Every structure is written in C-alpha cells, then in structure tokens.
N, C-alpha and C positions, 0 to 999 in steps of 0.2 A: 618639610614633611607633608605628605599627601594624606588626606583623610577620605576614605572610600565609604560612601553611604550605602548601607545594605539595601538591596531591592528584593521585592517578592519574585518568586520564580516566574519565568516567562515574561518579564518586563519588556516592553517594546524596544528598549535600548539594547537588549540582548540580541534581538533579531537584526537590528541595524548593524550592530558590531559583527555578528556572524556573517551577514551578507557582505560586509566589507573585508572579510577574510580572516577574522580572528579565530584561530583554532580553538582556544579555550572556550569561547562562547559557543561554538558549534558543538564541541564535546559536551559542554554543560547542558545544552538543550537536548542533545541526543540522549543523555543520561536521564534527564527529567521526563522524557516522553517515551522511553524504551518500552514501557508496559503496553503501549498501544499495539505494538507489532504482533506479539503472540496472540493477543486477544482477537485481532482482525484475521490473522492467518488461520486460527482454529475455526473461526466461523466459516471460512471459505474453503478450507482444505477438503478436496474431494476424495482423498485417499490414493488416487492414482499418481498425482504429482508428488515430487520429492519435498518433504516438509522443510528440510534444511534450505533448499533452493528458494522456497517461498518466504522463509524467514529472511534470507539474504535480500530478496526483492523488497520485503518490508523495510529493511534498513535503508535501502536505496531510496524508497519512497519517503521515509522520514527525513532523510538528508535533503532530498529535493524540496520537501515541504518547508524546511527551515530556510533554505536559500531563496524560496519564492514567496514566502508569506509576507503579506502587507499588514502591519500592525494597525494601520489606520482604518481597516475595514471593520464591519460591524459584527464579525463572528470571531470566536475564540480560535486559538491556534490548534487546540486538540481536535476541533471540528474539521478544520481545513486539513490537518495532517491525516486524520482518519480517512478522509475522502481520497487523498493522494496515495496513501498506503493501499487502500482497498483497490483502487484502479491499477496500481502496479502489480499487486498480487493476482488480481483477476486476469490481467494480460498474460502473466506467467502461466496461469492455469490453462488458459486458452491455447497458449503455445504448446504446452505439454499434451493437450488433447489432440492438437493438429499433428504433432510429431508421432503420436501413437495411432493416428488414423481414425480417431473417434469424432473428429470435427472437421468438416470440410472448410475450406477457406471462407472467411466471413464475407458475405455479400454486403454491399453498401446499403445502409439503412436498417440492417438487422439489429433488433433490440436484444437485450440480455434474455428476456423471456423466450424469444423466438429461437435463440441459440440453445438454451436449455431444453426447450421442447423437442428440437431436432435431436439433441444428444440423448434424451430419454427414449425417443422413438428408436434410435439406433440401438440402445442398450436392450430394449424390449425385443426388437427384431433379432438381435444376436442371441438373447436368452432362449427365444423360441426355436432358433436353429440348433442350439446346443442340445435341446431336449430330444 
C-alpha cells in the first residue's frame, strides 16, 4: 500500500512532474491558476481584438509557463505565469492590429510605448478625417 503525502498547491514537485509529461499534474496546475487568464486579458483587451481568441492565447501562455517554470528560481509561479500570459496576449493584440491595418509592422527596437503612441496618433488622424 502506498501512502501519498498531501502537498500544498503549486508544490515544486508538481512542476517537475508536469514537465516530465504527467497529464494530471498539468491539468491540476492549469485549474489552480486559471483565474489569471481572464484577469490579464481584461486588462489588455482593446475591444478590437476578439475576446475569445485572447482567452485562448492566455490558456496557451499558462500552459507554456507550466512547462518552462523553474521552481528553483526566486519568484513565484503566478508572477512568472502572469508575465508569460501577458506577453502571449499582447502579441495576439498586435497581430490583430496589424491584420486590420492599424499597426505597421514592428521595427526593431520599438518599445511598447512607441507602438501605442503610433497607434493613438493613427486613431486621432482617422477620427479627424471622419469628421
């Protein structure tokens, strides 16, 4: 008979197990941290991009965070996962903007603030033309 010792949620062994291919560990970690996805997507959703697509990108980001998290580092999983989800969602937003012609292809070295400033200028210019 095996006795399994209960662990707290997000124990480092869960990540090692998930990264080794254990489906139950991956699903458990996804369920534990699923609330991060809509929280981050709502903060970044510009309205023009499809909300369901951004939620899907968030799920992919959470899954990637689980597979690449190093429990030996000095930060928590939720901090790492939030960053990965944020990056994944932001890239999807930029793709949607490019597809709609709101954003020219990104130049090397462009910061987020530079991209947003150009987008705001485009929106202002378009609003003035519409009047």
